[in-house]
All heavy atoms as a GROMACS GRO file, in nm:
protein
  607
    1MET      N    1   0.807   0.064  -3.960
    1MET     CA    2   0.745   0.192  -3.990
    1MET      C    3   0.823   0.254  -4.106
    1MET      O    4   0.901   0.187  -4.169
    1MET     CB    5   0.746   0.277  -3.863
    1MET     CG    6   0.662   0.401  -3.859
    1MET     SD    7   0.481   0.404  -3.875
    1MET     CE    8   0.415   0.301  -3.753
    2PHE      N    9   0.808   0.377  -4.131
    2PHE     CA   10   0.862   0.442  -4.251
    2PHE      C   11   1.015   0.442  -4.254
    2PHE      O   12   1.078   0.477  -4.157
    2PHE     CB   13   0.814   0.588  -4.257
    2PHE     CG   14   0.668   0.604  -4.231
    2PHE    CD1   15   0.623   0.658  -4.113
    2PHE    CD2   16   0.576   0.563  -4.325
    2PHE    CE1   17   0.488   0.671  -4.088
    2PHE    CE2   18   0.441   0.576  -4.302
    2PHE     CZ   19   0.396   0.630  -4.184
    3GLU      N   20   1.070   0.404  -4.368
    3GLU     CA   21   1.214   0.411  -4.389
    3GLU      C   22   1.259   0.555  -4.408
    3GLU      O   23   1.363   0.596  -4.358
    3GLU     CB   24   1.254   0.328  -4.512
    3GLU     CG   25   1.233   0.179  -4.497
    3GLU     CD   26   1.328   0.117  -4.396
    3GLU    OE1   27   1.442   0.164  -4.381
    3GLU    OE2   28   1.286   0.018  -4.333
    4ASN      N   29   1.180   0.631  -4.484
    4ASN     CA   30   1.213   0.768  -4.519
    4ASN      C   31   1.206   0.856  -4.394
    4ASN      O   32   1.100   0.876  -4.336
    4ASN     CB   33   1.116   0.818  -4.626
    4ASN     CG   34   1.149   0.956  -4.674
    4ASN    OD1   35   1.158   1.050  -4.595
    4ASN    ND2   36   1.163   0.970  -4.805
    5GLU      N   37   1.322   0.909  -4.354
    5GLU     CA   38   1.327   0.988  -4.231
    5GLU      C   39   1.247   1.117  -4.243
    5GLU      O   40   1.188   1.163  -4.145
    5GLU     CB   41   1.472   1.021  -4.196
    5GLU     CG   42   1.487   1.083  -4.060
    5GLU     CD   43   1.631   1.098  -4.018
    5GLU    OE1   44   1.712   1.009  -4.048
    5GLU    OE2   45   1.661   1.201  -3.955
    6GLY      N   46   1.244   1.177  -4.361
    6GLY     CA   47   1.165   1.298  -4.380
    6GLY      C   48   1.017   1.274  -4.358
    6GLY      O   49   0.949   1.353  -4.290
    7VAL      N   50   0.967   1.166  -4.414
    7VAL     CA   51   0.827   1.129  -4.394
    7VAL      C   52   0.802   1.098  -4.247
    7VAL      O   53   0.702   1.141  -4.189
    7VAL     CB   54   0.787   1.010  -4.484
    7VAL    CG1   55   0.649   0.957  -4.449
    7VAL    CG2   56   0.794   1.049  -4.630
    8ALA      N   57   0.893   1.023  -4.186
    8ALA     CA   58   0.878   0.989  -4.044
    8ALA      C   59   0.872   1.114  -3.958
    8ALA      O   60   0.792   1.121  -3.864
    8ALA     CB   61   0.994   0.900  -4.000
    9THR      N   62   0.952   1.213  -3.989
    9THR     CA   63   0.953   1.337  -3.912
    9THR      C   64   0.819   1.410  -3.924
    9THR      O   65   0.762   1.454  -3.823
    9THR     CB   66   1.067   1.429  -3.960
    9THR    OG1   67   1.191   1.359  -3.942
    9THR    CG2   68   1.071   1.559  -3.884
   10ILE      N   69   0.769   1.421  -4.045
   10ILE     CA   70   0.640   1.488  -4.066
   10ILE      C   71   0.528   1.413  -3.994
   10ILE      O   72   0.446   1.474  -3.924
   10ILE     CB   73   0.609   1.499  -4.217
   10ILE    CG1   74   0.706   1.597  -4.283
   10ILE    CG2   75   0.465   1.543  -4.241
   10ILE    CD1   76   0.706   1.593  -4.434
   11VAL      N   77   0.526   1.282  -4.009
   11VAL     CA   78   0.424   1.201  -3.943
   11VAL      C   79   0.434   1.215  -3.792
   11VAL      O   80   0.333   1.227  -3.721
   11VAL     CB   81   0.432   1.054  -3.987
   11VAL    CG1   82   0.344   0.965  -3.902
   11VAL    CG2   83   0.395   1.041  -4.135
   12CYS      N   84   0.555   1.216  -3.740
   12CYS     CA   85   0.577   1.231  -3.596
   12CYS      C   86   0.514   1.361  -3.545
   12CYS      O   87   0.443   1.362  -3.445
   12CYS     CB   88   0.726   1.228  -3.567
   12CYS     SG   89   0.768   1.250  -3.394
   13TYR      N   90   0.542   1.471  -3.614
   13TYR     CA   91   0.485   1.600  -3.573
   13TYR      C   92   0.332   1.597  -3.580
   13TYR      O   93   0.264   1.647  -3.492
   13TYR     CB   94   0.538   1.714  -3.660
   13TYR     CG   95   0.682   1.748  -3.631
   13TYR    CD1   96   0.775   1.754  -3.734
   13TYR    CD2   97   0.726   1.774  -3.501
   13TYR    CE1   98   0.908   1.785  -3.708
   13TYR    CE2   99   0.858   1.804  -3.475
   13TYR     CZ  100   0.949   1.810  -3.579
   13TYR     OH  101   1.080   1.840  -3.553
   14ARG      N  102   0.280   1.537  -3.683
   14ARG     CA  103   0.135   1.532  -3.697
   14ARG      C  104   0.070   1.444  -3.590
   14ARG      O  105  -0.034   1.479  -3.535
   14ARG     CB  106   0.097   1.481  -3.835
   14ARG     CG  107   0.145   1.573  -3.946
   14ARG     CD  108   0.045   1.584  -4.056
   14ARG     NE  109   0.098   1.652  -4.173
   14ARG     CZ  110   0.102   1.784  -4.188
   14ARG    NH1  111   0.062   1.862  -4.092
   14ARG    NH2  112   0.150   1.837  -4.299
   15LEU      N  113   0.131   1.331  -3.558
   15LEU     CA  114   0.078   1.245  -3.453
   15LEU      C  115   0.081   1.316  -3.318
   15LEU      O  116  -0.013   1.303  -3.239
   15LEU     CB  117   0.157   1.114  -3.446
   15LEU     CG  118   0.138   1.018  -3.563
   15LEU    CD1  119   0.230   0.898  -3.547
   15LEU    CD2  120  -0.006   0.976  -3.579
   16ASN      N  121   0.188   1.390  -3.293
   16ASN     CA  122   0.194   1.467  -3.168
   16ASN      C  123   0.086   1.574  -3.164
   16ASN      O  124   0.028   1.600  -3.058
   16ASN     CB  125   0.333   1.526  -3.148
   16ASN     CG  126   0.430   1.424  -3.097
   16ASN    OD1  127   0.412   1.369  -2.990
   16ASN    ND2  128   0.533   1.394  -3.173
   17ASP      N  129   0.057   1.636  -3.279
   17ASP     CA  130  -0.052   1.733  -3.285
   17ASP      C  131  -0.186   1.667  -3.255
   17ASP      O  132  -0.268   1.722  -3.181
   17ASP     CB  133  -0.058   1.800  -3.423
   17ASP     CG  134   0.049   1.904  -3.446
   17ASP    OD1  135   0.113   1.948  -3.347
   17ASP    OD2  136   0.070   1.942  -3.562
   18VAL      N  137  -0.209   1.551  -3.314
   18VAL     CA  138  -0.333   1.478  -3.290
   18VAL      C  139  -0.348   1.448  -3.141
   18VAL      O  140  -0.454   1.469  -3.081
   18VAL     CB  141  -0.339   1.348  -3.374
   18VAL    CG1  142  -0.454   1.259  -3.330
   18VAL    CG2  143  -0.350   1.381  -3.521
   19TYR      N  144  -0.241   1.399  -3.080
   19TYR     CA  145  -0.243   1.366  -2.938
   19TYR      C  146  -0.277   1.490  -2.855
   19TYR      O  147  -0.364   1.484  -2.767
   19TYR     CB  148  -0.107   1.308  -2.896
   19TYR     CG  149  -0.108   1.243  -2.762
   19TYR    CD1  150  -0.126   1.106  -2.750
   19TYR    CD2  151  -0.091   1.316  -2.645
   19TYR    CE1  152  -0.127   1.044  -2.627
   19TYR    CE2  153  -0.092   1.256  -2.521
   19TYR     CZ  154  -0.110   1.119  -2.512
   19TYR     OH  155  -0.112   1.058  -2.390
   20ARG      N  156  -0.211   1.601  -2.886
   20ARG     CA  157  -0.235   1.725  -2.812
   20ARG      C  158  -0.379   1.774  -2.829
   20ARG      O  159  -0.445   1.811  -2.733
   20ARG     CB  160  -0.138   1.834  -2.859
   20ARG     CG  161  -0.157   1.969  -2.791
   20ARG     CD  162  -0.070   2.077  -2.855
   20ARG     NE  163  -0.079   2.082  -3.001
   20ARG     CZ  164  -0.180   2.136  -3.070
   20ARG    NH1  165  -0.283   2.187  -3.007
   20ARG    NH2  166  -0.177   2.138  -3.202
   21ILE      N  167  -0.430   1.768  -2.950
   21ILE     CA  168  -0.567   1.813  -2.977
   21ILE      C  169  -0.667   1.726  -2.903
   21ILE      O  170  -0.765   1.776  -2.846
   21ILE     CB  171  -0.594   1.816  -3.129
   21ILE    CG1  172  -0.514   1.930  -3.193
   21ILE    CG2  173  -0.743   1.830  -3.158
   21ILE    CD1  174  -0.507   1.924  -3.344
   22LEU      N  175  -0.644   1.596  -2.900
   22LEU     CA  176  -0.734   1.507  -2.826
   22LEU      C  177  -0.729   1.538  -2.677
   22LEU      O  178  -0.834   1.537  -2.610
   22LEU     CB  179  -0.700   1.361  -2.853
   22LEU     CG  180  -0.739   1.308  -2.989
   22LEU    CD1  181  -0.681   1.168  -3.012
   22LEU    CD2  182  -0.890   1.306  -3.006
   23GLU      N  183  -0.610   1.565  -2.623
   23GLU     CA  184  -0.600   1.604  -2.482
   23GLU      C  185  -0.680   1.731  -2.455
   23GLU      O  186  -0.751   1.740  -2.355
   23GLU     CB  187  -0.453   1.628  -2.443
   23GLU     CG  188  -0.376   1.505  -2.412
   23GLU     CD  189  -0.237   1.537  -2.360
   23GLU    OE1  190  -0.173   1.630  -2.411
   23GLU    OE2  191  -0.195   1.467  -2.267
   24GLU      N  192  -0.667   1.829  -2.543
   24GLU     CA  193  -0.741   1.954  -2.527
   24GLU      C  194  -0.891   1.929  -2.535
   24GLU      O  195  -0.969   1.990  -2.461
   24GLU     CB  196  -0.699   2.055  -2.634
   24GLU     CG  197  -0.558   2.106  -2.615
   24GLU     CD  198  -0.508   2.189  -2.733
   24GLU    OE1  199  -0.584   2.208  -2.831
   24GLU    OE2  200  -0.392   2.234  -2.727
   25SER      N  201  -0.933   1.839  -2.623
   25SER     CA  202  -1.076   1.811  -2.635
   25SER      C  203  -1.130   1.748  -2.507
   25SER      O  204  -1.246   1.774  -2.470
   25SER     CB  205  -1.104   1.722  -2.757
   25SER     OG  206  -1.068   1.588  -2.734
   26ILE      N  207  -1.049   1.669  -2.439
   26ILE     CA  208  -1.092   1.611  -2.312
   26ILE      C  209  -1.118   1.722  -2.211
   26ILE      O  210  -1.219   1.720  -2.140
   26ILE     CB  211  -0.989   1.510  -2.259
   26ILE    CG1  212  -0.991   1.383  -2.344
   26ILE    CG2  213  -1.017   1.475  -2.112
   26ILE    CD1  214  -0.882   1.284  -2.310
   27ARG      N  215  -1.030   1.819  -2.204
   27ARG     CA  216  -1.051   1.932  -2.112
   27ARG      C  217  -1.180   2.006  -2.147
   27ARG      O  218  -1.258   2.040  -2.060
   27ARG     CB  219  -0.932   2.026  -2.115
   27ARG     CG  220  -0.811   1.974  -2.037
   27ARG     CD  221  -0.707   2.082  -2.016
   27ARG     NE  222  -0.642   2.122  -2.140
   27ARG     CZ  223  -0.538   2.060  -2.195
   27ARG    NH1  224  -0.488   1.954  -2.137
   27ARG    NH2  225  -0.484   2.103  -2.307
   28ASP      N  226  -1.201   2.029  -2.276
   28ASP     CA  227  -1.323   2.098  -2.319
   28ASP      C  228  -1.448   2.022  -2.277
   28ASP      O  229  -1.544   2.081  -2.225
   28ASP     CB  230  -1.323   2.117  -2.471
   28ASP     CG  231  -1.212   2.206  -2.521
   28ASP    OD1  232  -1.161   2.289  -2.442
   28ASP    OD2  233  -1.175   2.192  -2.639
   29VAL      N  234  -1.447   1.892  -2.301
   29VAL     CA  235  -1.563   1.810  -2.268
   29VAL      C  236  -1.581   1.804  -2.116
   29VAL      O  237  -1.695   1.814  -2.066
   29VAL     CB  238  -1.548   1.669  -2.329
   29VAL    CG1  239  -1.654   1.573  -2.276
   29VAL    CG2  240  -1.557   1.677  -2.481
   30ASN      N  241  -1.473   1.790  -2.042
   30ASN     CA  242  -1.484   1.786  -1.895
   30ASN      C  243  -1.545   1.914  -1.840
   30ASN      O  244  -1.621   1.911  -1.744
   30ASN     CB  245  -1.347   1.763  -1.831
   30ASN     CG  246  -1.300   1.621  -1.842
   30ASN    OD1  247  -1.380   1.529  -1.862
   30ASN    ND2  248  -1.170   1.600  -1.830
   31GLU      N  249  -1.510   2.027  -1.902
   31GLU     CA  250  -1.559   2.156  -1.855
   31GLU      C  251  -1.702   2.186  -1.900
   31GLU      O  252  -1.773   2.260  -1.833
   31GLU     CB  253  -1.467   2.268  -1.903
   31GLU     CG  254  -1.331   2.265  -1.839
   31GLU     CD  255  -1.234   2.364  -1.900
   31GLU    OE1  256  -1.276   2.444  -1.988
   31GLU    OE2  257  -1.116   2.363  -1.859
   32GLY      N  258  -1.744   2.131  -2.014
   32GLY     CA  259  -1.871   2.173  -2.070
   32GLY      C  260  -1.981   2.070  -2.076
   32GLY      O  261  -2.090   2.100  -2.124
   33CYS      N  262  -1.955   1.950  -2.029
   33CYS     CA  263  -2.055   1.843  -2.042
   33CYS      C  264  -2.084   1.780  -1.907
   33CYS      O  265  -2.008   1.795  -1.811
   33CYS     CB  266  -2.005   1.736  -2.138
   33CYS     SG  267  -1.985   1.795  -2.306
   34ARG      N  268  -2.193   1.705  -1.904
   34ARG     CA  269  -2.227   1.630  -1.783
   34ARG      C  270  -2.120   1.523  -1.758
   34ARG      O  271  -2.052   1.480  -1.851
   34ARG     CB  272  -2.363   1.562  -1.798
   34ARG     CG  273  -2.479   1.658  -1.811
   34ARG     CD  274  -2.616   1.588  -1.809
   34ARG     NE  275  -2.616   1.448  -1.850
   34ARG     CZ  276  -2.641   1.403  -1.974
   34ARG    NH1  277  -2.666   1.488  -2.070
   34ARG    NH2  278  -2.640   1.274  -2.002
   35ALA      N  279  -2.109   1.480  -1.635
   35ALA     CA  280  -2.007   1.382  -1.596
   35ALA      C  281  -2.018   1.254  -1.678
   35ALA      O  282  -1.916   1.197  -1.719
   35ALA     CB  283  -2.017   1.352  -1.447
   36GLU      N  284  -2.141   1.209  -1.704
   36GLU     CA  285  -2.161   1.085  -1.779
   36GLU      C  286  -2.112   1.101  -1.923
   36GLU      O  287  -2.052   1.009  -1.979
   36GLU     CB  288  -2.308   1.043  -1.780
   36GLU     CG  289  -2.367   1.017  -1.643
   36GLU     CD  290  -2.411   1.146  -1.571
   36GLU    OE1  291  -2.438   1.248  -1.638
   36GLU    OE2  292  -2.415   1.142  -1.447
   37GLU      N  293  -2.141   1.215  -1.982
   37GLU     CA  294  -2.097   1.241  -2.119
   37GLU      C  295  -1.944   1.247  -2.125
   37GLU      O  296  -1.883   1.192  -2.216
   37GLU     CB  297  -2.154   1.373  -2.170
   37GLU     CG  298  -2.303   1.372  -2.192
   37GLU     CD  299  -2.356   1.510  -2.227
   37GLU    OE1  300  -2.311   1.610  -2.169
   37GLU    OE2  301  -2.444   1.516  -2.314
   38ALA      N  302  -1.886   1.316  -2.028
   38ALA     CA  303  -1.741   1.330  -2.025
   38ALA      C  304  -1.674   1.194  -2.008
   38ALA      O  305  -1.573   1.165  -2.074
   38ALA     CB  306  -1.698   1.426  -1.915
   39ALA      N  307  -1.728   1.111  -1.922
   39ALA     CA  308  -1.671   0.978  -1.899
   39ALA      C  309  -1.677   0.894  -2.027
   39ALA      O  310  -1.581   0.825  -2.062
   39ALA     CB  311  -1.742   0.908  -1.785
   40ALA      N  312  -1.790   0.900  -2.096
   40ALA     CA  313  -1.804   0.825  -2.220
   40ALA      C  314  -1.704   0.875  -2.324
   40ALA      O  315  -1.639   0.795  -2.394
   40ALA     CB  316  -1.946   0.836  -2.273
   41TYR      N  317  -1.689   1.005  -2.333
   41TYR     CA  318  -1.594   1.062  -2.430
   41TYR      C  319  -1.451   1.021  -2.396
   41TYR      O  320  -1.376   0.980  -2.484
   41TYR     CB  321  -1.608   1.215  -2.431
   41TYR     CG  322  -1.521   1.281  -2.534
   41TYR    CD1  323  -1.558   1.282  -2.667
   41TYR    CD2  324  -1.400   1.342  -2.499
   41TYR    CE1  325  -1.478   1.340  -2.764
   41TYR    CE2  326  -1.320   1.401  -2.595
   41TYR     CZ  327  -1.359   1.400  -2.727
   41TYR     OH  328  -1.280   1.458  -2.822
   42ARG      N  329  -1.414   1.031  -2.269
   42ARG     CA  330  -1.280   0.991  -2.228
   42ARG      C  331  -1.253   0.844  -2.260
   42ARG      O  332  -1.142   0.807  -2.298
   42ARG     CB  333  -1.258   1.018  -2.080
   42ARG     CG  334  -1.241   1.164  -2.046
   42ARG     CD  335  -1.193   1.184  -1.902
   42ARG     NE  336  -1.275   1.115  -1.805
   42ARG     CZ  337  -1.383   1.166  -1.746
   42ARG    NH1  338  -1.424   1.288  -1.775
   42ARG    NH2  339  -1.450   1.095  -1.657
   43GLY      N  340  -1.355   0.760  -2.247
   43GLY     CA  341  -1.339   0.619  -2.281
   43GLY      C  342  -1.305   0.597  -2.427
   43GLY      O  343  -1.218   0.516  -2.460
   44VAL      N  344  -1.370   0.671  -2.514
   44VAL     CA  345  -1.342   0.659  -2.657
   44VAL      C  346  -1.204   0.715  -2.689
   44VAL      O  347  -1.125   0.654  -2.762
   44VAL     CB  348  -1.451   0.731  -2.740
   44VAL    CG1  349  -1.412   0.736  -2.887
   44VAL    CG2  350  -1.585   0.662  -2.723
   45VAL      N  351  -1.172   0.831  -2.632
   45VAL     CA  352  -1.042   0.893  -2.659
   45VAL      C  353  -0.929   0.806  -2.605
   45VAL      O  354  -0.823   0.798  -2.668
   45VAL     CB  355  -1.037   1.037  -2.604
   45VAL    CG1  356  -0.897   1.095  -2.614
   45VAL    CG2  357  -1.135   1.126  -2.680
   46SER      N  358  -0.951   0.738  -2.495
   46SER     CA  359  -0.845   0.650  -2.442
   46SER      C  360  -0.813   0.539  -2.541
   46SER      O  361  -0.697   0.498  -2.554
   46SER     CB  362  -0.883   0.595  -2.306
   46SER     OG  363  -0.987   0.500  -2.317
   47LYS      N  364  -0.913   0.491  -2.614
   47LYS     CA  365  -0.888   0.390  -2.717
   47LYS      C  366  -0.805   0.449  -2.830
   47LYS      O  367  -0.714   0.383  -2.883
   47LYS     CB  368  -1.019   0.335  -2.771
   47LYS     CG  369  -1.099   0.256  -2.669
   47LYS     CD  370  -1.233   0.215  -2.725
   47LYS     CE  371  -1.318   0.150  -2.618
   47LYS     NZ  372  -1.453   0.121  -2.668
   48LEU      N  373  -0.835   0.572  -2.867
   48LEU     CA  374  -0.757   0.640  -2.971
   48LEU      C  375  -0.612   0.661  -2.925
   48LEU      O  376  -0.519   0.642  -3.002
   48LEU     CB  377  -0.821   0.773  -3.008
   48LEU     CG  378  -0.959   0.766  -3.072
   48LEU    CD1  379  -1.018   0.905  -3.088
   48LEU    CD2  380  -0.953   0.694  -3.204
   49PHE      N  381  -0.594   0.700  -2.798
   49PHE     CA  382  -0.460   0.718  -2.744
   49PHE      C  383  -0.381   0.588  -2.751
   49PHE      O  384  -0.262   0.588  -2.785
   49PHE     CB  385  -0.464   0.765  -2.598
   49PHE     CG  386  -0.489   0.912  -2.580
   49PHE    CD1  387  -0.542   0.959  -2.462
   49PHE    CD2  388  -0.459   1.004  -2.678
   49PHE    CE1  389  -0.565   1.093  -2.442
   49PHE    CE2  390  -0.481   1.139  -2.660
   49PHE     CZ  391  -0.535   1.184  -2.541
   50ALA      N  392  -0.445   0.477  -2.718
   50ALA     CA  393  -0.376   0.347  -2.722
   50ALA      C  394  -0.327   0.317  -2.864
   50ALA      O  395  -0.213   0.273  -2.882
   50ALA     CB  396  -0.469   0.237  -2.672
   51ILE      N  397  -0.412   0.343  -2.963
   51ILE     CA  398  -0.370   0.320  -3.102
   51ILE      C  399  -0.257   0.414  -3.140
   51ILE      O  400  -0.156   0.372  -3.197
   51ILE     CB  401  -0.491   0.336  -3.197
   51ILE    CG1  402  -0.591   0.225  -3.174
   51ILE    CG2  403  -0.444   0.339  -3.343
   51ILE    CD1  404  -0.725   0.247  -3.242
   52LEU      N  405  -0.272   0.542  -3.106
   52LEU     CA  406  -0.169   0.640  -3.140
   52LEU      C  407  -0.034   0.603  -3.079
   52LEU      O  408   0.068   0.605  -3.147
   52LEU     CB  409  -0.208   0.780  -3.090
   52LEU     CG  410  -0.301   0.861  -3.177
   52LEU    CD1  411  -0.349   0.985  -3.102
   52LEU    CD2  412  -0.233   0.903  -3.304
   53VAL      N  413  -0.035   0.571  -2.951
   53VAL     CA  414   0.090   0.546  -2.881
   53VAL      C  415   0.150   0.411  -2.918
   53VAL      O  416   0.265   0.403  -2.961
   53VAL     CB  417   0.069   0.556  -2.728
   53VAL    CG1  418   0.191   0.507  -2.652
   53VAL    CG2  419   0.037   0.700  -2.689
   54PHE      N  420   0.074   0.304  -2.902
   54PHE     CA  421   0.131   0.170  -2.913
   54PHE      C  422   0.143   0.119  -3.056
   54PHE      O  423   0.232   0.039  -3.085
   54PHE     CB  424   0.052   0.071  -2.827
   54PHE     CG  425   0.055   0.107  -2.682
   54PHE    CD1  426  -0.060   0.143  -2.614
   54PHE    CD2  427   0.175   0.108  -2.611
   54PHE    CE1  428  -0.057   0.178  -2.480
   54PHE    CE2  429   0.180   0.143  -2.478
   54PHE     CZ  430   0.064   0.178  -2.411
   55GLU      N  431   0.056   0.165  -3.144
   55GLU     CA  432   0.060   0.114  -3.280
   55GLU      C  433   0.124   0.210  -3.379
   55GLU      O  434   0.160   0.170  -3.489
   55GLU     CB  435  -0.082   0.079  -3.327
   55GLU     CG  436  -0.143  -0.034  -3.247
   55GLU     CD  437  -0.279  -0.076  -3.297
   55GLU    OE1  438  -0.303  -0.068  -3.419
   55GLU    OE2  439  -0.361  -0.117  -3.214
   56MET      N  440   0.138   0.336  -3.339
   56MET     CA  441   0.193   0.434  -3.433
   56MET      C  442   0.319   0.501  -3.380
   56MET      O  443   0.423   0.497  -3.444
   56MET     CB  444   0.085   0.538  -3.466
   56MET     CG  445  -0.039   0.476  -3.530
   56MET     SD  446  -0.172   0.593  -3.557
   56MET     CE  447  -0.119   0.661  -3.714
   57MET      N  448   0.312   0.565  -3.264
   57MET     CA  449   0.425   0.642  -3.214
   57MET      C  450   0.541   0.554  -3.169
   57MET      O  451   0.655   0.579  -3.204
   57MET     CB  452   0.378   0.735  -3.101
   57MET     CG  453   0.278   0.839  -3.149
   57MET     SD  454   0.198   0.925  -3.013
   57MET     CE  455   0.286   1.080  -3.021
   58GLU      N  456   0.511   0.452  -3.090
   58GLU     CA  457   0.618   0.363  -3.042
   58GLU      C  458   0.696   0.300  -3.158
   58GLU      O  459   0.819   0.306  -3.158
   58GLU     CB  460   0.562   0.255  -2.949
   58GLU     CG  461   0.526   0.304  -2.811
   58GLU     CD  462   0.646   0.330  -2.723
   58GLU    OE1  463   0.757   0.283  -2.753
   58GLU    OE2  464   0.628   0.403  -2.624
   59PRO      N  465   0.629   0.241  -3.257
   59PRO     CA  466   0.706   0.186  -3.370
   59PRO      C  467   0.786   0.292  -3.444
   59PRO      O  468   0.899   0.266  -3.487
   59PRO     CB  469   0.598   0.125  -3.460
   59PRO     CG  470   0.482   0.099  -3.371
   59PRO     CD  471   0.486   0.208  -3.268
   60LEU      N  472   0.729   0.409  -3.457
   60LEU     CA  473   0.800   0.518  -3.524
   60LEU      C  474   0.927   0.556  -3.447
   60LEU      O  475   1.034   0.572  -3.504
   60LEU     CB  476   0.707   0.639  -3.538
   60LEU     CG  477   0.760   0.758  -3.614
   60LEU    CD1  478   0.775   0.725  -3.762
   60LEU    CD2  479   0.666   0.876  -3.597
   61TYR      N  480   0.915   0.567  -3.314
   61TYR     CA  481   1.030   0.603  -3.231
   61TYR      C  482   1.135   0.492  -3.226
   61TYR      O  483   1.254   0.520  -3.214
   61TYR     CB  484   0.986   0.640  -3.090
   61TYR     CG  485   0.900   0.764  -3.083
   61TYR    CD1  486   0.807   0.781  -2.982
   61TYR    CD2  487   0.911   0.866  -3.178
   61TYR    CE1  488   0.730   0.895  -2.974
   61TYR    CE2  489   0.833   0.979  -3.172
   61TYR     CZ  490   0.742   0.993  -3.069
   61TYR     OH  491   0.665   1.106  -3.061
   62ARG      N  492   1.091   0.367  -3.234
   62ARG     CA  493   1.188   0.257  -3.238
   62ARG      C  494   1.270   0.263  -3.366
   62ARG      O  495   1.391   0.238  -3.366
   62ARG     CB  496   1.117   0.122  -3.228
   62ARG     CG  497   1.092   0.077  -3.087
   62ARG     CD  498   1.051  -0.069  -3.079
   62ARG     NE  499   0.932  -0.102  -3.154
   62ARG     CZ  500   0.808  -0.090  -3.109
   62ARG    NH1  501   0.786  -0.045  -2.986
   62ARG    NH2  502   0.705  -0.125  -3.184
   63LYS      N  503   1.205   0.296  -3.476
   63LYS     CA  504   1.273   0.302  -3.606
   63LYS      C  505   1.359   0.427  -3.619
   63LYS      O  506   1.467   0.424  -3.676
   63LYS     CB  507   1.166   0.298  -3.717
   63LYS     CG  508   1.221   0.299  -3.856
   63LYS     CD  509   1.263   0.160  -3.894
   63LYS     CE  510   1.300   0.157  -4.040
   63LYS     NZ  511   1.368   0.037  -4.075
   64HIS      N  512   1.311   0.538  -3.567
   64HIS     CA  513   1.380   0.668  -3.578
   64HIS      C  514   1.397   0.724  -3.437
   64HIS      O  515   1.322   0.812  -3.394
   64HIS     CB  516   1.299   0.764  -3.666
   64HIS     CG  517   1.279   0.714  -3.805
   64HIS    ND1  518   1.375   0.728  -3.903
   64HIS    CD2  519   1.175   0.648  -3.863
   64HIS    CE1  520   1.331   0.674  -4.016
   64HIS    NE2  521   1.210   0.624  -3.994
   65THR      N  522   1.496   0.674  -3.368
   65THR     CA  523   1.514   0.705  -3.226
   65THR      C  524   1.535   0.854  -3.198
   65THR      O  525   1.498   0.902  -3.092
   65THR     CB  526   1.630   0.624  -3.166
   65THR    OG1  527   1.748   0.649  -3.243
   65THR    CG2  528   1.598   0.476  -3.167
   66LYS      N  529   1.593   0.926  -3.293
   66LYS     CA  530   1.617   1.069  -3.265
   66LYS      C  531   1.489   1.150  -3.268
   66LYS      O  532   1.488   1.264  -3.221
   66LYS     CB  533   1.722   1.127  -3.359
   66LYS     CG  534   1.685   1.137  -3.502
   66LYS     CD  535   1.803   1.194  -3.579
   66LYS     CE  536   1.769   1.212  -3.724
   66LYS     NZ  537   1.881   1.266  -3.799
   67LEU      N  538   1.379   1.094  -3.316
   67LEU     CA  539   1.251   1.164  -3.313
   67LEU      C  540   1.180   1.150  -3.178
   67LEU      O  541   1.088   1.224  -3.147
   67LEU     CB  542   1.159   1.111  -3.423
   67LEU     CG  543   1.203   1.137  -3.567
   67LEU    CD1  544   1.106   1.070  -3.665
   67LEU    CD2  545   1.214   1.286  -3.595
   68LYS      N  546   1.225   1.053  -3.098
   68LYS     CA  547   1.162   1.026  -2.970
   68LYS      C  548   1.185   1.142  -2.875
   68LYS      O  549   1.300   1.183  -2.855
   68LYS     CB  550   1.217   0.897  -2.911
   68LYS     CG  551   1.151   0.858  -2.781
   68LYS     CD  552   1.184   0.716  -2.739
   68LYS     CE  553   1.328   0.701  -2.701
   68LYS     NZ  554   1.357   0.573  -2.639
   69PRO      N  555   1.081   1.197  -2.817
   69PRO     CA  556   1.097   1.308  -2.721
   69PRO      C  557   1.182   1.263  -2.601
   69PRO      O  558   1.174   1.147  -2.560
   69PRO     CB  559   0.954   1.341  -2.677
   69PRO     CG  560   0.866   1.282  -2.782
   69PRO     CD  561   0.941   1.164  -2.838
   70PRO      N  562   1.260   1.355  -2.544
   70PRO     CA  563   1.346   1.317  -2.432
   70PRO      C  564   1.270   1.264  -2.311
   70PRO      O  565   1.322   1.182  -2.235
   70PRO     CB  566   1.421   1.446  -2.396
   70PRO     CG  567   1.363   1.554  -2.480
   70PRO     CD  568   1.271   1.493  -2.580
   71ASP      N  569   1.146   1.307  -2.293
   71ASP     CA  570   1.069   1.263  -2.176
   71ASP      C  571   0.979   1.143  -2.206
   71ASP      O  572   0.900   1.101  -2.124
   71ASP     CB  573   0.984   1.379  -2.123
   71ASP     CG  574   0.887   1.433  -2.226
   71ASP    OD1  575   0.903   1.404  -2.346
   71ASP    OD2  576   0.794   1.507  -2.187
   72TRP      N  577   0.998   1.082  -2.324
   72TRP     CA  578   0.916   0.967  -2.363
   72TRP      C  579   0.960   0.844  -2.285
   72TRP      O  580   1.078   0.812  -2.280
   72TRP     CB  581   0.931   0.941  -2.513
   72TRP     CG  582   0.837   0.838  -2.563
   72TRP    CD1  583   0.860   0.703  -2.576
   72TRP    CD2  584   0.703   0.860  -2.609
   72TRP    NE1  585   0.748   0.642  -2.626
   72TRP    CE2  586   0.651   0.735  -2.648
   72TRP    CE3  587   0.623   0.972  -2.621
   72TRP    CZ2  588   0.521   0.721  -2.697
   72TRP    CZ3  589   0.496   0.958  -2.671
   72TRP    CH2  590   0.447   0.834  -2.708
   73GLU      N  591   0.864   0.778  -2.222
   73GLU     CA  592   0.894   0.657  -2.147
   73GLU      C  593   0.864   0.535  -2.231
   73GLU      O  594   0.758   0.524  -2.289
   73GLU     CB  595   0.811   0.654  -2.019
   73GLU     CG  596   0.846   0.766  -1.923
   73GLU     CD  597   0.763   0.760  -1.797
   73GLU    OE1  598   0.714   0.650  -1.762
   73GLU    OE2  599   0.748   0.864  -1.734
   74ASP      N  600   0.961   0.445  -2.240
   74ASP     CA  601   0.941   0.321  -2.319
   74ASP      C  602   0.859   0.222  -2.241
   74ASP      O  603   0.858   0.215  -2.125
   74ASP     CB  604   1.076   0.259  -2.354
   74ASP     CG  605   1.152   0.346  -2.456
   74ASP    OD1  606   1.086   0.410  -2.538
   74ASP    OD2  607   1.275   0.346  -2.449
   0.00000   0.00000   0.00000
């Protein structure tokens, strides 16, 4: 992942924002949509979470360990 720690820090914050926003969108959809719609949406978002976590955040945290949140499970 990124060698430049400054870039890594900015990307880390942005990825965490994306993750949080997607979590919030799940709550919105669960509260405002039919069960079938919500389930379909959660299925798509779960794929995005997998990419965010395993392909982006994990490699970033391995490279820049001090950016890893204290409650992050490896």
